[in-house]
C-alpha positions in Angstrom: 24.7 -104.0 -129.3 23.2 -104.9 -132.9 23.6 -102.7 -136.0 21.7 -102.6 -139.2 23.3 -101.3 -142.4 21.0 -102.4 -145.3 21.7 -105.9 -145.5 24.9 -106.2 -143.5 23.8 -106.9 -139.7 26.6 -106.3 -137.2 27.5 -107.3 -133.9 29.8 -106.0 -131.0 32.0 -108.6 -129.7 34.4 -108.7 -126.9 37.5 -110.3 -128.7 38.9 -111.8 -132.1 38.5 -115.7 -132.5 41.8 -117.6 -132.3 44.5 -117.4 -135.1 42.4 -114.5 -137.5 43.6 -114.2 -141.1 44.4 -110.1 -141.6 41.7 -109.4 -145.0 42.6 -106.7 -147.4 40.4 -103.1 -147.8 37.8 -102.0 -145.4 34.5 -103.0 -147.5 31.5 -105.5 -145.8 29.3 -106.2 -148.6 29.3 -105.7 -152.4 26.2 -104.6 -154.3 25.9 -108.0 -156.8 23.1 -105.8 -158.9 23.7 -102.5 -158.2 27.7 -102.2 -158.1 27.1 -100.3 -154.5 29.3 -101.6 -151.3 29.3 -101.2 -147.8 32.4 -99.6 -146.8 34.3 -97.9 -143.9 34.6 -94.4 -144.9 37.8 -93.0 -143.6 41.2 -94.0 -144.5 43.5 -96.2 -141.7 39.8 -96.2 -139.7 39.6 -99.8 -139.8 40.6 -103.4 -140.3 39.2 -106.7 -141.4 39.8 -110.3 -140.3 38.3 -114.0 -140.7 38.2 -116.8 -138.6 36.2 -119.9 -138.4 34.0 -118.8 -141.5 33.1 -115.5 -140.2 34.5 -112.3 -140.2 35.2 -109.3 -138.0 35.8 -105.6 -138.1 38.0 -103.9 -135.8 37.3 -100.3 -135.7 40.9 -98.5 -134.3 40.1 -95.2 -134.1 37.5 -93.3 -132.5 34.7 -94.1 -134.5 35.1 -95.1 -138.2 31.5 -94.3 -140.4 30.3 -97.1 -142.0 28.4 -95.6 -145.4 26.7 -96.7 -148.7 25.0 -95.0 -151.2 21.4 -96.1 -150.1 21.6 -95.9 -146.6 22.1 -93.2 -144.0 25.7 -93.4 -142.7 26.4 -96.1 -139.6 29.4 -94.3 -137.0 30.8 -97.7 -135.6 32.9 -96.8 -132.1 36.4 -98.1 -131.1 36.2 -101.9 -131.0 35.7 -105.2 -132.6 32.2 -106.5 -134.9 31.3 -109.4 -136.5 29.5 -109.2 -139.2 27.6 -110.9 -141.8 24.6 -110.8 -144.6 20.7 -110.9 -143.7 19.1 -114.0 -145.0 15.7 -114.0 -146.9 13.2 -117.3 -145.5 10.7 -118.8 -147.6 9.0 -122.2 -147.4 11.0 -123.2 -150.6 14.5 -122.4 -149.5 16.5 -119.5 -147.9 19.0 -117.3 -149.6 21.1 -114.8 -149.3 20.1 -111.0 -149.4 21.4 -109.4 -152.5 21.7 -105.4 -153.0 
């Protein structure tokens, strides 16, 4: 299952990689220009991890709601997810999408 929330892509994964490091908070991405953020709405519903240059979201409750001021909320079921920022490509270069 693949979810798209603005410029954030989220894919369900079976397990975390070895030796993940726990990250603080549950903000998946901050808007560089708008100041808005892609974040989990409910306190205690999820945890974030990093391993091997990738980031992961672990939804520990039955559901967690991913919110952003400019996008419709998404309910993520309990489970593990890898998330990353979408990239834009042009013949001259590729760059990360900025919010």
